[in-house]
Phi, psi and omega in degrees: 000321179298317179297320179294321178295318178298318180296319180299317182287329185269327181228066186290141171260091189299323185296316181290329183277350184303321185300311183288329177295317179298321179298321179297314180298319180296318179298316178302318182295315184290334179273004178077023182268001182299133176080006183295335178294344183265002184305318182274017187295116168203170188295329179289332181287327181286131178270102175267101188260122181251137176203152177288157175234084179288136180220137175286150175063027179282129178295143182301332180291341180265355180300127179086000178301132183258118179249124176255130178251129168243157177206153169055061177288322176054045176301125191190182177299339181253007174231111185288147177297321182294332175298314180288324178301318179298320177299316182296329175296318179291324177296319177300324178297336179281348179052062182288144170280327180215136174247130175241139180237114190262056166093167183057056178287324182228162170218120180119217191282172181298332187298340182278349182297307180294325183294314181290327177296319178297323180291315183293327183294346178285351178278130181263125179223164177276328187237019170098179178237123182248129180239139167240167187252153176241185185298325181288338177287342177262313178205196181285306188226003179173205183300143180236106187291341180279355181073006177297324180300317179294321178298320179295316179296323178295320177297317179296317179300314180296320180297318180291313182293328177300332181260013173089006178276158181257128178246126180247116176238089188062046184226173185235141173229135182245138180244124175237135180265322184248036175073205188295334186284344185263155175282132184279159165269123183261126176250118177255122179251116179270146176281175187289137180281314186300324180280355177086015185257001179289138179213080183295329177301315178293317184296320184265004186301320185252024181268134173275114183296347179275351177275155171292129189232129172248131179253127175260120187216111189306310186256115185284355185298336183263017187301320183292328178286347180260008181291342180287350182258153193272055175263154176259320178236142171238129177249129185223178177212233169077323194277334185056033179084333174048049179301324181299318183291335182262001175282171180298318179292317182299322180295336179276331189255324185283141172301144185302319186293341180264000178234000185284318181246091189260321180190150177088201187262139176223143169261116183243107180051043176084003178241165190262128173235131174234128181248111180279137183286346178089171182259322194221151168170139180301332182299339184294343176297333179268318189270337184052042175280122184295133175296152188231139166239124183253133180243117178253144175237119182292141172209150180281117182217086181298315181289334183261355185293335171250122188275168175282123182303341179274356185273121174220114182241122182237000000 
């Protein structure tokens, strides 16, 4: 049995496991457990984490730009809309210049696409809201051979864009404050890896490596394979803090690549990775992992743009 458990954790067959996972979620819903992870929700419970974002070659017009990162909203039968609405009110209080959402906006049916889009559009920013997708935006837990997952992601993309939000699926968005004369901040949004839609070659094809570049990538497990591309900062989510993977038992059972970058700040080969713990998930009823909103403030830092490999702040 132990060998079978190890095999399941290291080489999961997501398609076959979908059935029992769905049954668990359905049971939680029918027993009235939906939203229980939100019971302790108050402003003190939410971790609003602030940190500088030093970048080389940053245009003076971008100095002090405030970027707020959200991740893993998981609007679904077990995450209430009013829970997310309260978060967006608090995000508005932070007065972001730019909001980025690094995947897993929904979990479940198509009906949540319009609902989450309506909630997100309530955030007021100067330079827009940028969304990338995660595995749950395509299907529940991984590749979907019937192509239903892609249809779901397409529906979500249309719902977001209809409300003026920006969706990046292996695409680039540039932000300029002072028009054509200024150097832009380049945002590269990668599509989801687990569903098989990530294409970094396409995403970075038209990127000027001399510009300051932020990469949005839902799952941080592939960060080392993306070192060949010219980003300075990578913002990710997906892990929800992964307390199980960092426990003594988890370290024996979880594959290394899924427990190495669990939450917080990491220096990876001289570049910056930040993993946001996310806002929602039924699992939080067990782990009591505090939901996180991350606030970055851009600053020009040539000496700080490459970090010390020994620096890890969580």
